[in-house]
C-alpha positions as CSV (number, residue, x, y, z in Angstrom):
1,M,13.0,3.6,5.6
2,R,10.9,0.5,7.4
3,N,10.5,-1.5,3.9
4,S,12.8,-2.1,0.8
5,P,12.1,0.1,-2.2
6,A,10.8,-0.9,-5.2
7,I,12.9,-0.6,-8.0
8,A,10.5,-1.5,-12.0
9,A,12.1,-2.5,-14.9
10,A,10.6,-3.9,-18.0
11,T,12.6,-6.5,-20.8
12,E,10.2,-7.4,-24.1
13,M,11.5,-9.6,-26.7
14,N,11.2,-7.6,-30.9
15,P,7.9,-7.7,-31.9
16,G,8.0,-11.4,-34.2
17,R,7.2,-14.8,-34.0
18,Y,8.9,-17.1,-31.6
19,P,8.1,-20.8,-33.4
20,E,10.7,-22.3,-32.4
21,Y,10.7,-21.4,-28.8
22,D,7.6,-23.0,-26.8
23,H,5.5,-20.5,-24.1
24,K,8.2,-21.5,-20.9
25,E,11.1,-21.4,-23.2
26,L,10.6,-17.8,-24.6
27,H,9.9,-16.8,-20.7
28,K,13.6,-18.2,-20.2
29,Q,14.7,-15.5,-22.9
30,V,12.2,-12.7,-21.5
31,T,14.3,-13.4,-18.8
32,T,17.6,-14.0,-19.7
33,K,17.9,-10.7,-21.5
34,F,16.1,-9.4,-18.1
35,I,18.8,-9.5,-16.5
36,S,21.7,-8.7,-19.5
37,E,19.8,-4.9,-20.4
38,W,19.5,-4.0,-17.0
39,N,23.1,-5.8,-15.3
40,V,21.6,-6.7,-12.4
41,K,22.3,-10.7,-10.7
42,P,19.0,-12.5,-9.7
43,Q,20.0,-13.4,-6.2
44,D,18.8,-9.0,-7.1
45,I,15.5,-9.9,-7.9
46,N,13.2,-10.5,-5.1
47,G,9.9,-10.7,-6.9
48,V,8.5,-11.5,-11.1
49,L,4.7,-10.4,-12.5
50,A,4.6,-12.4,-15.4
51,Y,1.4,-13.3,-17.4
52,P,0.0,-16.4,-18.1
53,A,1.6,-18.4,-19.6
54,G,0.1,-21.2,-22.7
55,I,-2.6,-18.8,-23.7
56,A,-1.4,-18.1,-27.2
57,Q,-0.9,-21.7,-27.9
58,G,-4.3,-22.6,-27.3
59,T,-2.7,-25.5,-24.6
60,G,-4.0,-23.1,-21.4
61,A,-3.4,-20.8,-19.1
62,E,-0.4,-22.0,-16.3
63,I,-1.8,-19.1,-14.6
64,F,1.1,-20.4,-11.4
65,I,4.7,-20.0,-14.3
66,H,5.5,-16.9,-12.1
67,E,6.4,-19.8,-9.8
68,E,8.6,-21.4,-11.8
69,L,10.4,-18.2,-13.1
């Protein structure tokens, strides 16, 4: 194989509201849950697809949130 295979996985939070988290903290919570749920190390991950942050809070879309993660 010329390239490494891609393995995709997803994680979601339990349905509900999370007023104690801002948009960046919510991304951090999901990422932390992903790492523990799928038993991977951060160095095993070489790409992240994340929705634009801030839309639901009305603070505008941060379309480069994946780069911060």
